[in-house]
N, C-alpha and C positions, 0 to 999 in steps of 0.2 A: 506622382504623389497619389492622385486618386486611384490609380491601377494598382499600387501596393496596399491601399486601404481595402479595396474589394478582394484582392487576393487574400488578405488576412482575415476578412469578414467570411470569405468562403471556408477557410480553414478551420475558424471558430465554430461556424455553424456544423461543419463535419465532424468536429471533435465533440459538440454538444450532442449530436445523434448519436454518437458512439458511446459516450459516458452517461448520458442522461438515464436511458433505459436500465442501465447497470445500478445506478445510484437508487432509482425506486425500486428495484428488486431487491436490494440490500435492505433498505428500510422497510418493506412488505415481509421479507424473511425474518428481520429482527423482531417485528411486531407480532407475527404469527408463531413462529417457531422458536425463537430466542436468539440471544445476542451471539452466543458462541457459534451457532450453525451460521449465522449470517456472515460472521467475521471468516469462517472457514470457506464459504463459497467465494466471498469477495476476494480473499488471497488466492484461491484456486483461479478465478478469473484474471487476476493481476498476473499471475505466472503464465498463464496461456497467452495473454496479450503481450507480455514481455518477451515470450519466445517468438511470436510473430513479429513483433516489432524489432527485434534484434537484427533482423536483416536489413534494416534501414539505418542502423546505428553504426558508425565506424568502429572497429575493433578497439582502438585505444581508449575511446570513450566508454564503450562498453565494460572493458576491464577496469577503468576508473570507477565506474558506478558499482561494480561489483565488490571492489575493495571498500568503497565508502559504505555501501550496505552491510557488508560484512562486519566492519568495525561498529556500526550502530547496533547491529544485532548482538555482538559481544557486549558491548557497552550496557545495553539495556538489560541482558542477562545478568551480568554482574551486579549492577544496581539492584534488580529484584532480589537477588540472593543475599545481598549485604542487608537490604530492607527486611527480608524474612528472618535473617538471623537477630537482628536488633529486636524485631517484635517477639521472638521466642525468648529472649533475655528478660522480658518485662513480665511474662507469665510465671506466677508462683510455681514452684514445683513440690510435688508431694513425697 
């Protein structure tokens, strides 16, 4: 029991060492440069880390995650398109 606890604690600390500086960098970039730049840098780093970590994830789980993310992206894109069309109907036309 204690051995599993310390093993999890080591993994948690390792994860914090990996994620913590990235979080601070995104906040600093958002403050200094702008939110769009910070988002682009964050998503680029997520893509790079995803490429590196994909070696450790089984192929079937990786494919499942790809399908889920693809469905979410399509869903949010359609939702934004519908919202944009609804807002354009409210504006008076000349």
